[in-house]
Backbone as XML, in Angstrom:
<?xml version="1.0"?>
<chain id="A" units="angstrom">
  <residue number="1" name="MET">
    <atom name="N" x="0.838" y="-1.178" z="0.000"/>
    <atom name="CA" x="0.000" y="0.000" z="0.000"/>
    <atom name="C" x="0.887" y="1.247" z="0.000"/>
  </residue>
  <residue number="2" name="PRO">
    <atom name="N" x="0.635" y="2.193" z="-0.884"/>
    <atom name="CA" x="1.483" y="3.383" z="-0.970"/>
    <atom name="C" x="1.297" y="4.295" z="0.242"/>
  </residue>
  <residue number="3" name="VAL">
    <atom name="N" x="2.359" y="5.004" z="0.568"/>
    <atom name="CA" x="2.334" y="5.948" z="1.684"/>
    <atom name="C" x="1.666" y="7.232" z="1.206"/>
  </residue>
  <residue number="4" name="THR">
    <atom name="N" x="0.651" y="7.694" z="1.954"/>
    <atom name="CA" x="-0.069" y="8.893" z="1.525"/>
    <atom name="C" x="0.592" y="10.175" z="2.029"/>
  </residue>
  <residue number="5" name="ASP">
    <atom name="N" x="1.399" y="10.076" z="3.090"/>
    <atom name="CA" x="2.081" y="11.252" z="3.621"/>
    <atom name="C" x="3.555" y="10.906" z="3.847"/>
  </residue>
  <residue number="6" name="PRO">
    <atom name="N" x="4.400" y="11.117" z="2.835"/>
    <atom name="CA" x="5.805" y="10.722" z="2.941"/>
    <atom name="C" x="6.589" y="11.473" z="4.017"/>
  </residue>
  <residue number="7" name="ILE">
    <atom name="N" x="6.226" y="12.714" z="4.316"/>
    <atom name="CA" x="6.935" y="13.462" z="5.352"/>
    <atom name="C" x="6.629" y="12.867" z="6.728"/>
  </residue>
  <residue number="8" name="ALA">
    <atom name="N" x="5.370" y="12.524" z="6.972"/>
    <atom name="CA" x="5.008" y="11.878" z="8.234"/>
    <atom name="C" x="5.706" y="10.530" z="8.354"/>
  </residue>
  <residue number="9" name="ASP">
    <atom name="N" x="5.850" y="9.822" z="7.239"/>
    <atom name="CA" x="6.560" y="8.537" z="7.239"/>
    <atom name="C" x="8.025" y="8.733" z="7.643"/>
  </residue>
  <residue number="10" name="LEU">
    <atom name="N" x="8.672" y="9.757" z="7.098"/>
    <atom name="CA" x="10.065" y="10.061" z="7.456"/>
    <atom name="C" x="10.193" y="10.362" z="8.944"/>
  </residue>
  <residue number="11" name="LEU">
    <atom name="N" x="9.321" y="11.225" z="9.458"/>
    <atom name="CA" x="9.376" y="11.599" z="10.871"/>
    <atom name="C" x="9.107" y="10.392" z="11.775"/>
  </residue>
  <residue number="12" name="THR">
    <atom name="N" x="8.173" y="9.536" z="11.371"/>
    <atom name="CA" x="7.861" y="8.346" z="12.162"/>
    <atom name="C" x="9.031" y="7.377" z="12.166"/>
  </residue>
  <residue number="13" name="ARG">
    <atom name="N" x="9.698" y="7.204" z="11.047"/>
    <atom name="CA" x="10.873" y="6.328" z="10.996"/>
    <atom name="C" x="11.978" y="6.843" z="11.916"/>
  </residue>
  <residue number="14" name="ILE">
    <atom name="N" x="12.202" y="8.160" z="11.906"/>
    <atom name="CA" x="13.224" y="8.740" z="12.784"/>
    <atom name="C" x="12.819" y="8.569" z="14.247"/>
  </residue>
  <residue number="15" name="ARG">
    <atom name="N" x="11.551" y="8.865" z="14.561"/>
    <atom name="CA" x="11.057" y="8.742" z="15.932"/>
    <atom name="C" x="11.181" y="7.302" z="16.435"/>
  </residue>
  <residue number="16" name="ASN">
    <atom name="N" x="10.795" y="6.328" z="15.609"/>
    <atom name="CA" x="10.877" y="4.916" z="15.991"/>
    <atom name="C" x="12.320" y="4.475" z="16.199"/>
  </residue>
  <residue number="17" name="ALA">
    <atom name="N" x="13.226" y="4.949" z="15.340"/>
    <atom name="CA" x="14.643" y="4.591" z="15.483"/>
    <atom name="C" x="15.226" y="5.170" z="16.770"/>
  </residue>
  <residue number="18" name="ILE">
    <atom name="N" x="14.817" y="6.374" z="17.130"/>
    <atom name="CA" x="15.287" y="6.988" z="18.367"/>
    <atom name="C" x="14.807" y="6.183" z="19.572"/>
  </residue>
  <residue number="19" name="HIS">
    <atom name="N" x="13.525" y="5.796" z="19.567"/>
    <atom name="CA" x="12.975" y="5.026" z="20.683"/>
    <atom name="C" x="13.613" y="3.643" z="20.793"/>
  </residue>
  <residue number="20" name="ALA">
    <atom name="N" x="14.056" y="3.084" z="19.667"/>
    <atom name="CA" x="14.695" y="1.767" z="19.665"/>
    <atom name="C" x="16.210" y="1.866" z="19.824"/>
  </residue>
  <residue number="21" name="ASN">
    <atom name="N" x="16.732" y="3.080" z="20.054"/>
    <atom name="CA" x="18.173" y="3.332" z="20.205"/>
    <atom name="C" x="18.983" y="2.853" z="19.000"/>
  </residue>
  <residue number="22" name="LYS">
    <atom name="N" x="18.433" y="3.008" z="17.824"/>
    <atom name="CA" x="19.160" y="2.693" z="16.593"/>
    <atom name="C" x="20.033" y="3.885" z="16.229"/>
  </residue>
  <residue number="23" name="ARG">
    <atom name="N" x="21.190" y="3.619" z="15.668"/>
    <atom name="CA" x="22.106" y="4.693" z="15.274"/>
    <atom name="C" x="21.882" y="5.139" z="13.835"/>
  </residue>
  <residue number="24" name="VAL">
    <atom name="N" x="21.262" y="4.251" z="13.025"/>
    <atom name="CA" x="21.054" y="4.528" z="11.598"/>
    <atom name="C" x="19.635" y="4.140" z="11.232"/>
  </residue>
  <residue number="25" name="VAL">
    <atom name="N" x="19.011" y="4.946" z="10.372"/>
    <atom name="CA" x="17.668" y="4.640" z="9.887"/>
    <atom name="C" x="17.629" y="4.873" z="8.379"/>
  </residue>
  <residue number="26" name="ASP">
    <atom name="N" x="16.938" y="3.988" z="7.654"/>
    <atom name="CA" x="16.793" y="4.106" z="6.200"/>
    <atom name="C" x="15.377" y="4.562" z="5.861"/>
  </residue>
  <residue number="27" name="CYS">
    <atom name="N" x="15.278" y="5.341" z="4.790"/>
    <atom name="CA" x="13.989" y="5.870" z="4.360"/>
    <atom name="C" x="14.003" y="5.997" z="2.839"/>
  </residue>
  <residue number="28" name="PRO">
    <atom name="N" x="12.878" y="5.716" z="2.165"/>
    <atom name="CA" x="12.830" y="5.946" z="0.714"/>
    <atom name="C" x="13.102" y="7.416" z="0.394"/>
  </residue>
  <residue number="29" name="SER">
    <atom name="N" x="13.794" y="7.653" z="-0.691"/>
    <atom name="CA" x="14.235" y="8.997" z="-1.038"/>
    <atom name="C" x="13.194" y="9.770" z="-1.841"/>
  </residue>
  <residue number="30" name="SER">
    <atom name="N" x="13.148" y="11.078" z="-1.623"/>
    <atom name="CA" x="12.407" y="12.017" z="-2.467"/>
    <atom name="C" x="13.076" y="13.375" z="-2.281"/>
  </residue>
  <residue number="31" name="ASN">
    <atom name="N" x="12.784" y="14.308" z="-3.159"/>
    <atom name="CA" x="13.436" y="15.614" z="-3.091"/>
    <atom name="C" x="13.110" y="16.362" z="-1.807"/>
  </residue>
  <residue number="32" name="ILE">
    <atom name="N" x="11.851" y="16.348" z="-1.377"/>
    <atom name="CA" x="11.486" y="17.084" z="-0.170"/>
    <atom name="C" x="12.074" y="16.425" z="1.070"/>
  </residue>
  <residue number="33" name="LYS">
    <atom name="N" x="12.131" y="15.103" z="1.101"/>
    <atom name="CA" x="12.751" y="14.408" z="2.232"/>
    <atom name="C" x="14.238" y="14.723" z="2.298"/>
  </residue>
  <residue number="34" name="LEU">
    <atom name="N" x="14.899" y="14.771" z="1.151"/>
    <atom name="CA" x="16.321" y="15.125" z="1.113"/>
    <atom name="C" x="16.546" y="16.522" z="1.671"/>
  </residue>
  <residue number="35" name="ARG">
    <atom name="N" x="15.681" y="17.440" z="1.317"/>
    <atom name="CA" x="15.829" y="18.820" z="1.806"/>
    <atom name="C" x="15.606" y="18.887" z="3.317"/>
  </residue>
  <residue number="36" name="ILE">
    <atom name="N" x="14.627" y="18.149" z="3.830"/>
    <atom name="CA" x="14.364" y="18.121" z="5.269"/>
    <atom name="C" x="15.554" y="17.521" z="6.014"/>
  </residue>
  <residue number="37" name="VAL">
    <atom name="N" x="16.068" y="16.401" z="5.510"/>
    <atom name="CA" x="17.213" y="15.743" z="6.149"/>
    <atom name="C" x="18.447" y="16.645" z="6.087"/>
  </residue>
  <residue number="38" name="ASP">
    <atom name="N" x="18.613" y="17.378" z="4.995"/>
    <atom name="CA" x="19.728" y="18.319" z="4.870"/>
    <atom name="C" x="19.628" y="19.419" z="5.936"/>
  </residue>
  <residue number="39" name="ILE">
    <atom name="N" x="18.428" y="19.923" z="6.174"/>
    <atom name="CA" x="18.225" y="20.930" z="7.221"/>
    <atom name="C" x="18.549" y="20.335" z="8.585"/>
  </residue>
  <residue number="40" name="LEU">
    <atom name="N" x="18.115" y="19.096" z="8.840"/>
    <atom name="CA" x="18.411" y="18.444" z="10.125"/>
    <atom name="C" x="19.920" y="18.314" z="10.334"/>
  </residue>
  <residue number="41" name="ALA">
    <atom name="N" x="20.647" y="18.004" z="9.262"/>
    <atom name="CA" x="22.101" y="17.879" z="9.362"/>
    <atom name="C" x="22.744" y="19.245" z="9.625"/>
  </residue>
  <residue number="42" name="LYS">
    <atom name="N" x="22.306" y="20.272" z="8.920"/>
    <atom name="CA" x="22.874" y="21.613" z="9.105"/>
    <atom name="C" x="22.585" y="22.176" z="10.490"/>
  </residue>
  <residue number="43" name="GLU">
    <atom name="N" x="21.418" y="21.852" z="11.041"/>
    <atom name="CA" x="21.036" y="22.353" z="12.361"/>
    <atom name="C" x="21.631" y="21.517" z="13.491"/>
  </residue>
  <residue number="44" name="GLY">
    <atom name="N" x="22.281" y="20.395" z="13.163"/>
    <atom name="CA" x="22.952" y="19.590" z="14.176"/>
    <atom name="C" x="22.085" y="18.534" z="14.846"/>
  </residue>
  <residue number="45" name="TYR">
    <atom name="N" x="20.924" y="18.243" z="14.288"/>
    <atom name="CA" x="20.043" y="17.239" z="14.887"/>
    <atom name="C" x="20.438" y="15.807" z="14.510"/>
  </residue>
  <residue number="46" name="ILE">
    <atom name="N" x="21.126" y="15.643" z="13.388"/>
    <atom name="CA" x="21.624" y="14.330" z="12.980"/>
    <atom name="C" x="23.110" y="14.459" z="12.636"/>
  </residue>
  <residue number="47" name="ARG">
    <atom name="N" x="23.828" y="13.309" z="12.671"/>
    <atom name="CA" x="25.257" y="13.344" z="12.345"/>
    <atom name="C" x="25.478" y="13.546" z="10.857"/>
  </residue>
  <residue number="48" name="GLY">
    <atom name="N" x="24.635" y="12.960" z="10.043"/>
    <atom name="CA" x="24.786" y="13.077" z="8.600"/>
    <atom name="C" x="23.831" y="12.145" z="7.891"/>
  </residue>
  <residue number="49" name="TYR">
    <atom name="N" x="23.933" y="12.135" z="6.570"/>
    <atom name="CA" x="23.091" y="11.254" z="5.771"/>
    <atom name="C" x="23.812" y="10.918" z="4.478"/>
  </residue>
  <residue number="50" name="LYS">
    <atom name="N" x="23.355" y="9.839" z="3.860"/>
    <atom name="CA" x="23.940" y="9.405" z="2.593"/>
    <atom name="C" x="22.805" y="8.893" z="1.717"/>
  </residue>
  <residue number="51" name="VAL">
    <atom name="N" x="22.846" y="9.239" z="0.443"/>
    <atom name="CA" x="21.831" y="8.782" z="-0.491"/>
    <atom name="C" x="22.379" y="7.588" z="-1.251"/>
  </residue>
  <residue number="52" name="GLU">
    <atom name="N" x="21.668" y="6.473" z="-1.171"/>
    <atom name="CA" x="22.066" y="5.263" z="-1.886"/>
    <atom name="C" x="21.102" y="5.056" z="-3.047"/>
  </residue>
  <residue number="53" name="THR">
    <atom name="N" x="21.648" y="4.847" z="-4.240"/>
    <atom name="CA" x="20.822" y="4.808" z="-5.445"/>
    <atom name="C" x="20.749" y="3.427" z="-6.084"/>
  </residue>
  <residue number="54" name="GLU">
    <atom name="N" x="20.918" y="2.356" z="-5.297"/>
    <atom name="CA" x="20.813" y="1.023" z="-5.879"/>
    <atom name="C" x="19.387" y="0.734" z="-6.348"/>
  </residue>
  <residue number="55" name="ALA">
    <atom name="N" x="18.401" y="1.116" z="-5.557"/>
    <atom name="CA" x="17.001" y="0.881" z="-5.911"/>
    <atom name="C" x="16.539" y="1.939" z="-6.916"/>
  </residue>
  <residue number="56" name="VAL">
    <atom name="N" x="15.369" y="1.721" z="-7.487"/>
    <atom name="CA" x="14.820" y="2.655" z="-8.467"/>
    <atom name="C" x="14.595" y="4.022" z="-7.820"/>
  </residue>
  <residue number="57" name="GLN">
    <atom name="N" x="13.980" y="4.042" z="-6.648"/>
    <atom name="CA" x="13.675" y="5.298" z="-5.975"/>
    <atom name="C" x="14.874" y="5.839" z="-5.213"/>
  </residue>
  <residue number="58" name="GLY">
    <atom name="N" x="15.697" y="4.976" z="-4.695"/>
    <atom name="CA" x="16.822" y="5.401" z="-3.877"/>
    <atom name="C" x="16.439" y="5.369" z="-2.406"/>
  </residue>
  <residue number="59" name="THR">
    <atom name="N" x="17.455" y="5.390" z="-1.559"/>
    <atom name="CA" x="17.262" y="5.324" z="-0.116"/>
    <atom name="C" x="18.135" y="6.375" z="0.555"/>
  </residue>
  <residue number="60" name="ILE">
    <atom name="N" x="17.580" y="7.015" z="1.575"/>
    <atom name="CA" x="18.353" y="7.943" z="2.387"/>
    <atom name="C" x="18.737" y="7.185" z="3.656"/>
  </residue>
  <residue number="61" name="ARG">
    <atom name="N" x="20.035" y="7.097" z="3.930"/>
    <atom name="CA" x="20.518" y="6.471" z="5.168"/>
    <atom name="C" x="20.910" y="7.606" z="6.106"/>
  </residue>
  <residue number="62" name="ILE">
    <atom name="N" x="20.173" y="7.712" z="7.214"/>
    <atom name="CA" x="20.348" y="8.815" z="8.161"/>
    <atom name="C" x="21.077" y="8.300" z="9.394"/>
  </residue>
  <residue number="63" name="ALA">
    <atom name="N" x="22.180" y="8.968" z="9.756"/>
    <atom name="CA" x="22.932" y="8.645" z="10.972"/>
    <atom name="C" x="22.447" y="9.575" z="12.081"/>
  </residue>
  <residue number="64" name="LEU">
    <atom name="N" x="21.778" y="9.007" z="13.072"/>
    <atom name="CA" x="21.227" y="9.806" z="14.162"/>
    <atom name="C" x="22.331" y="10.243" z="15.118"/>
  </residue>
  <residue number="65" name="ARG">
    <atom name="N" x="22.078" y="11.312" z="15.825"/>
    <atom name="CA" x="23.078" y="11.869" z="16.729"/>
    <atom name="C" x="22.625" y="11.676" z="18.169"/>
  </residue>
  <residue number="66" name="PHE">
    <atom name="N" x="23.517" y="11.157" z="18.982"/>
    <atom name="CA" x="23.238" y="10.937" z="20.394"/>
    <atom name="C" x="24.272" y="11.677" z="21.228"/>
  </residue>
  <residue number="67" name="GLY">
    <atom name="N" x="23.866" y="12.136" z="22.414"/>
    <atom name="CA" x="24.768" y="12.846" z="23.309"/>
    <atom name="C" x="25.646" y="11.886" z="24.077"/>
  </residue>
  <residue number="68" name="SER">
    <atom name="N" x="26.510" y="12.408" z="24.928"/>
    <atom name="CA" x="27.421" y="11.572" z="25.709"/>
    <atom name="C" x="26.671" y="10.720" z="26.735"/>
  </residue>
  <residue number="69" name="ASP">
    <atom name="N" x="25.461" y="11.146" z="27.109"/>
    <atom name="CA" x="24.664" y="10.376" z="28.056"/>
    <atom name="C" x="23.848" y="9.279" z="27.375"/>
  </residue>
  <residue number="70" name="GLY">
    <atom name="N" x="23.960" y="9.154" z="26.049"/>
    <atom name="CA" x="23.249" y="8.122" z="25.303"/>
    <atom name="C" x="21.848" y="8.514" z="24.877"/>
  </residue>
  <residue number="71" name="ARG">
    <atom name="N" x="21.444" y="9.750" z="25.153"/>
    <atom name="CA" x="20.118" y="10.216" z="24.750"/>
    <atom name="C" x="20.199" y="10.943" z="23.418"/>
  </residue>
  <residue number="72" name="SER">
    <atom name="N" x="19.147" y="10.837" z="22.647"/>
    <atom name="CA" x="19.107" y="11.458" z="21.328"/>
    <atom name="C" x="19.092" y="12.980" z="21.433"/>
  </residue>
  <residue number="73" name="VAL">
    <atom name="N" x="19.710" y="13.619" z="20.448"/>
    <atom name="CA" x="19.675" y="15.080" z="20.362"/>
    <atom name="C" x="18.255" y="15.532" z="20.040"/>
  </residue>
  <residue number="74" name="ILE">
    <atom name="N" x="17.542" y="14.749" z="19.236"/>
    <atom name="CA" x="16.151" y="15.054" z="18.902"/>
    <atom name="C" x="15.270" y="14.526" z="20.037"/>
  </residue>
  <residue number="75" name="THR">
    <atom name="N" x="14.562" y="15.430" z="20.697"/>
    <atom name="CA" x="13.658" y="14.981" z="21.763"/>
    <atom name="C" x="12.212" y="14.936" z="21.301"/>
  </residue>
  <residue number="76" name="GLY">
    <atom name="N" x="11.904" y="15.587" z="20.187"/>
    <atom name="CA" x="10.539" y="15.562" z="19.689"/>
    <atom name="C" x="10.443" y="15.927" z="18.225"/>
  </residue>
  <residue number="77" name="LEU">
    <atom name="N" x="9.479" y="15.292" z="17.539"/>
    <atom name="CA" x="9.179" y="15.570" z="16.132"/>
    <atom name="C" x="7.664" y="15.641" z="16.024"/>
  </residue>
  <residue number="78" name="ARG">
    <atom name="N" x="7.160" y="16.629" z="15.307"/>
    <atom name="CA" x="5.712" y="16.723" z="15.159"/>
    <atom name="C" x="5.345" y="17.210" z="13.773"/>
  </residue>
  <residue number="79" name="ARG">
    <atom name="N" x="4.497" y="16.466" z="13.092"/>
    <atom name="CA" x="3.997" y="16.857" z="11.770"/>
    <atom name="C" x="2.905" y="17.883" z="11.986"/>
  </residue>
  <residue number="80" name="ILE">
    <atom name="N" x="2.962" y="19.009" z="11.286"/>
    <atom name="CA" x="1.977" y="20.075" z="11.471"/>
    <atom name="C" x="0.979" y="20.092" z="10.320"/>
  </residue>
  <residue number="81" name="SER">
    <atom name="N" x="1.448" y="20.374" z="9.115"/>
    <atom name="CA" x="0.580" y="20.437" z="7.944"/>
    <atom name="C" x="0.377" y="19.027" z="7.415"/>
  </residue>
  <residue number="82" name="LYS">
    <atom name="N" x="-0.875" y="18.600" z="7.341"/>
    <atom name="CA" x="-1.187" y="17.239" z="6.890"/>
    <atom name="C" x="-1.909" y="17.305" z="5.549"/>
  </residue>
  <residue number="83" name="PRO">
    <atom name="N" x="-1.946" y="16.193" z="4.811"/>
    <atom name="CA" x="-2.635" y="16.233" z="3.511"/>
    <atom name="C" x="-4.103" y="16.671" z="3.609"/>
  </residue>
  <residue number="84" name="GLY">
    <atom name="N" x="-4.772" y="16.340" z="4.699"/>
    <atom name="CA" x="-6.175" y="16.722" z="4.850"/>
    <atom name="C" x="-6.378" y="18.112" z="5.407"/>
  </residue>
  <residue number="85" name="LEU">
    <atom name="N" x="-5.343" y="18.698" z="6.004"/>
    <atom name="CA" x="-5.452" y="20.022" z="6.607"/>
    <atom name="C" x="-4.106" y="20.730" z="6.517"/>
  </residue>
  <residue number="86" name="ARG">
    <atom name="N" x="-3.941" y="21.507" z="5.476"/>
    <atom name="CA" x="-2.687" y="22.240" z="5.268"/>
    <atom name="C" x="-2.634" y="23.445" z="6.197"/>
  </residue>
  <residue number="87" name="GLN">
    <atom name="N" x="-1.445" y="23.734" z="6.722"/>
    <atom name="CA" x="-1.240" y="24.853" z="7.640"/>
    <atom name="C" x="-0.272" y="25.856" z="7.003"/>
  </residue>
  <residue number="88" name="TYR">
    <atom name="N" x="-0.777" y="27.010" z="6.666"/>
    <atom name="CA" x="0.049" y="28.057" z="6.071"/>
    <atom name="C" x="0.200" y="29.207" z="7.044"/>
  </residue>
  <residue number="89" name="ARG">
    <atom name="N" x="1.375" y="29.833" z="7.052"/>
    <atom name="CA" x="1.625" y="30.978" z="7.919"/>
    <atom name="C" x="2.294" y="32.082" z="7.112"/>
  </residue>
  <residue number="90" name="GLY">
    <atom name="N" x="1.849" y="33.288" z="7.351"/>
    <atom name="CA" x="2.466" y="34.452" z="6.735"/>
    <atom name="C" x="3.707" y="34.856" z="7.506"/>
  </residue>
  <residue number="91" name="THR">
    <atom name="N" x="4.383" y="35.862" z="7.017"/>
    <atom name="CA" x="5.634" y="36.285" z="7.655"/>
    <atom name="C" x="5.413" y="36.815" z="9.070"/>
  </residue>
  <residue number="92" name="ASP">
    <atom name="N" x="4.253" y="37.387" z="9.323"/>
    <atom name="CA" x="3.984" y="37.937" z="10.655"/>
    <atom name="C" x="3.555" y="36.875" z="11.665"/>
  </residue>
  <residue number="93" name="LYS">
    <atom name="N" x="3.227" y="35.675" z="11.209"/>
    <atom name="CA" x="2.756" y="34.621" z="12.117"/>
    <atom name="C" x="3.628" y="33.364" z="12.054"/>
  </residue>
  <residue number="94" name="LEU">
    <atom name="N" x="4.893" y="33.515" z="11.731"/>
    <atom name="CA" x="5.785" y="32.351" z="11.684"/>
    <atom name="C" x="5.933" y="31.761" z="13.086"/>
  </residue>
  <residue number="95" name="PRO">
    <atom name="N" x="5.925" y="30.428" z="13.203"/>
    <atom name="CA" x="5.946" y="29.804" z="14.527"/>
    <atom name="C" x="7.309" y="29.888" z="15.209"/>
  </residue>
  <residue number="96" name="ARG">
    <atom name="N" x="7.269" y="29.883" z="16.526"/>
    <atom name="CA" x="8.459" y="29.737" z="17.366"/>
    <atom name="C" x="8.293" y="28.410" z="18.086"/>
  </residue>
  <residue number="97" name="VAL">
    <atom name="N" x="9.274" y="27.529" z="17.945"/>
    <atom name="CA" x="9.183" y="26.189" z="18.511"/>
    <atom name="C" x="9.964" y="26.140" z="19.819"/>
  </residue>
  <residue number="98" name="ARG">
    <atom name="N" x="9.286" y="25.775" z="20.893"/>
    <atom name="CA" x="9.905" y="25.637" z="22.217"/>
    <atom name="C" x="10.739" y="26.869" z="22.581"/>
  </residue>
  <residue number="99" name="ASN">
    <atom name="N" x="10.137" y="28.033" z="22.418"/>
    <atom name="CA" x="10.794" y="29.304" z="22.752"/>
    <atom name="C" x="12.125" y="29.454" z="22.004"/>
  </residue>
  <residue number="100" name="ASN">
    <atom name="N" x="12.107" y="29.102" z="20.723"/>
    <atom name="CA" x="13.250" y="29.171" z="19.803"/>
    <atom name="C" x="14.353" y="28.171" z="20.120"/>
  </residue>
  <residue number="101" name="LEU">
    <atom name="N" x="14.076" y="27.132" z="20.919"/>
    <atom name="CA" x="15.048" y="26.071" z="21.142"/>
    <atom name="C" x="14.921" y="24.990" z="20.074"/>
  </residue>
  <residue number="102" name="GLY">
    <atom name="N" x="13.789" y="24.936" z="19.383"/>
    <atom name="CA" x="13.581" y="23.995" z="18.290"/>
    <atom name="C" x="13.441" y="24.748" z="16.983"/>
  </residue>
  <residue number="103" name="ILE">
    <atom name="N" x="13.154" y="23.985" z="15.921"/>
    <atom name="CA" x="12.964" y="24.615" z="14.613"/>
    <atom name="C" x="11.650" y="24.155" z="13.996"/>
  </residue>
  <residue number="104" name="ALA">
    <atom name="N" x="11.115" y="24.992" z="13.147"/>
    <atom name="CA" x="9.991" y="24.625" z="12.300"/>
    <atom name="C" x="10.542" y="24.570" z="10.880"/>
  </residue>
  <residue number="105" name="ILE">
    <atom name="N" x="10.112" y="23.578" z="10.116"/>
    <atom name="CA" x="10.537" y="23.475" z="8.723"/>
    <atom name="C" x="9.348" y="23.873" z="7.859"/>
  </residue>
  <residue number="106" name="LEU">
    <atom name="N" x="9.592" y="24.814" z="6.946"/>
    <atom name="CA" x="8.530" y="25.351" z="6.099"/>
    <atom name="C" x="8.850" y="25.122" z="4.625"/>
  </residue>
  <residue number="107" name="SER">
    <atom name="N" x="7.793" y="24.952" z="3.848"/>
    <atom name="CA" x="7.915" y="24.914" z="2.399"/>
    <atom name="C" x="7.469" y="26.283" z="1.892"/>
  </residue>
  <residue number="108" name="THR">
    <atom name="N" x="8.402" y="27.034" z="1.326"/>
    <atom name="CA" x="8.133" y="28.401" z="0.888"/>
    <atom name="C" x="8.391" y="28.523" z="-0.614"/>
  </residue>
  <residue number="109" name="PRO">
    <atom name="N" x="8.051" y="29.660" z="-1.203"/>
    <atom name="CA" x="8.393" y="29.878" z="-2.604"/>
    <atom name="C" x="9.906" y="29.861" z="-2.846"/>
  </residue>
  <residue number="110" name="GLU">
    <atom name="N" x="10.703" y="30.076" z="-1.801"/>
    <atom name="CA" x="12.164" y="30.055" z="-1.927"/>
    <atom name="C" x="12.747" y="28.691" z="-1.574"/>
  </residue>
  <residue number="111" name="GLY">
    <atom name="N" x="11.908" y="27.681" z="-1.410"/>
    <atom name="CA" x="12.376" y="26.338" z="-1.101"/>
    <atom name="C" x="12.009" y="25.915" z="0.310"/>
  </residue>
  <residue number="112" name="VAL">
    <atom name="N" x="12.502" y="24.764" z="0.726"/>
    <atom name="CA" x="12.251" y="24.242" z="2.065"/>
    <atom name="C" x="13.312" y="24.829" z="2.988"/>
  </residue>
  <residue number="113" name="ILE">
    <atom name="N" x="12.863" y="25.620" z="3.988"/>
    <atom name="CA" x="13.773" y="26.321" z="4.885"/>
    <atom name="C" x="13.240" y="26.273" z="6.323"/>
  </residue>
  <residue number="114" name="THR">
    <atom name="N" x="14.070" y="26.709" z="7.266"/>
    <atom name="CA" x="13.644" y="26.760" z="8.662"/>
    <atom name="C" x="12.867" y="28.049" z="8.924"/>
  </residue>
  <residue number="115" name="ASN">
    <atom name="N" x="12.192" y="28.094" z="10.067"/>
    <atom name="CA" x="11.439" y="29.296" z="10.432"/>
    <atom name="C" x="12.366" y="30.497" z="10.629"/>
  </residue>
  <residue number="116" name="LYS">
    <atom name="N" x="13.585" y="30.256" z="11.091"/>
    <atom name="CA" x="14.539" y="31.354" z="11.299"/>
    <atom name="C" x="14.975" y="31.956" z="9.959"/>
  </residue>
  <residue number="117" name="GLU">
    <atom name="N" x="15.228" y="31.079" z="8.970"/>
    <atom name="CA" x="15.596" y="31.575" z="7.632"/>
    <atom name="C" x="14.421" y="32.312" z="7.003"/>
  </residue>
  <residue number="118" name="ALA">
    <atom name="N" x="13.198" y="31.780" z="7.188"/>
    <atom name="CA" x="12.012" y="32.410" z="6.613"/>
    <atom name="C" x="11.804" y="33.804" z="7.210"/>
  </residue>
  <residue number="119" name="ARG">
    <atom name="N" x="12.046" y="33.928" z="8.506"/>
    <atom name="CA" x="11.910" y="35.227" z="9.155"/>
    <atom name="C" x="12.951" y="36.207" z="8.606"/>
  </residue>
  <residue number="120" name="ALA">
    <atom name="N" x="14.173" y="35.728" z="8.399"/>
    <atom name="CA" x="15.237" y="36.583" z="7.865"/>
    <atom name="C" x="14.961" y="36.994" z="6.423"/>
  </residue>
  <residue number="121" name="ARG">
    <atom name="N" x="14.391" y="36.077" z="5.639"/>
    <atom name="CA" x="14.090" y="36.369" z="4.223"/>
    <atom name="C" x="12.736" y="37.039" z="4.037"/>
  </residue>
  <residue number="122" name="ASN">
    <atom name="N" x="11.957" y="37.135" z="5.129"/>
    <atom name="CA" x="10.626" y="37.746" z="5.095"/>
    <atom name="C" x="9.678" y="37.027" z="4.136"/>
  </residue>
  <residue number="123" name="VAL">
    <atom name="N" x="9.614" y="35.679" z="4.267"/>
    <atom name="CA" x="8.680" y="34.872" z="3.472"/>
    <atom name="C" x="7.877" y="33.973" z="4.403"/>
  </residue>
  <residue number="124" name="GLY">
    <atom name="N" x="6.684" y="33.633" z="3.971"/>
    <atom name="CA" x="5.833" y="32.693" z="4.684"/>
    <atom name="C" x="5.684" y="31.440" z="3.855"/>
  </residue>
  <residue number="125" name="GLY">
    <atom name="N" x="4.911" y="30.480" z="4.374"/>
    <atom name="CA" x="4.701" y="29.257" z="3.616"/>
    <atom name="C" x="3.986" y="28.197" z="4.437"/>
  </residue>
  <residue number="126" name="GLU">
    <atom name="N" x="4.041" y="26.971" z="3.934"/>
    <atom name="CA" x="3.380" y="25.846" z="4.595"/>
    <atom name="C" x="4.289" y="25.296" z="5.689"/>
  </residue>
  <residue number="127" name="VAL">
    <atom name="N" x="3.779" y="25.186" z="6.903"/>
    <atom name="CA" x="4.552" y="24.667" z="8.035"/>
    <atom name="C" x="4.499" y="23.141" z="7.976"/>
  </residue>
  <residue number="128" name="LEU">
    <atom name="N" x="5.630" y="22.525" z="7.635"/>
    <atom name="CA" x="5.666" y="21.075" z="7.486"/>
    <atom name="C" x="5.759" y="20.354" z="8.820"/>
  </residue>
  <residue number="129" name="CYS">
    <atom name="N" x="6.722" y="20.744" z="9.672"/>
    <atom name="CA" x="6.905" y="20.031" z="10.930"/>
    <atom name="C" x="7.682" y="20.874" z="11.924"/>
  </residue>
  <residue number="130" name="TYR">
    <atom name="N" x="7.607" y="20.436" z="13.200"/>
    <atom name="CA" x="8.406" y="21.013" z="14.279"/>
    <atom name="C" x="9.407" y="19.966" z="14.730"/>
  </residue>
  <residue number="131" name="ILE">
    <atom name="N" x="10.609" y="20.395" z="15.066"/>
    <atom name="CA" x="11.635" y="19.496" z="15.594"/>
    <atom name="C" x="12.303" y="20.203" z="16.758"/>
  </residue>
  <residue number="132" name="TRP">
    <atom name="N" x="12.418" y="19.494" z="17.873"/>
    <atom name="CA" x="13.093" y="20.047" z="19.037"/>
    <atom name="C" x="13.868" y="18.978" z="19.753"/>
  </residue>
</chain>
């Protein structure tokens, strides 16, 4: 059965891997997932990622990041805009996640960016997810 919400699938795979104390998680590749994972890597939430192209669609292998105490750097992931209910925010109503300790990932006319970048560029868009 095909996945109807690939972003929620990505977040669920990461969340499940964190709860199972896995260091690496694989996910089917797509352009928006690659952009989200790239933001997670730049923001320091994951150690890195690698795209493997053996399959037709390709696979993203994500290396999760854990602290010295063995706990994940990511403490929470939440999907905001869903296929049945899209959530759009203008520049004046961009979200702040956990008092700016987390990030919101948005899909804007300038690409997939964080809420901090969107505020700096003065653009709004669809709020995809929160990560803290």
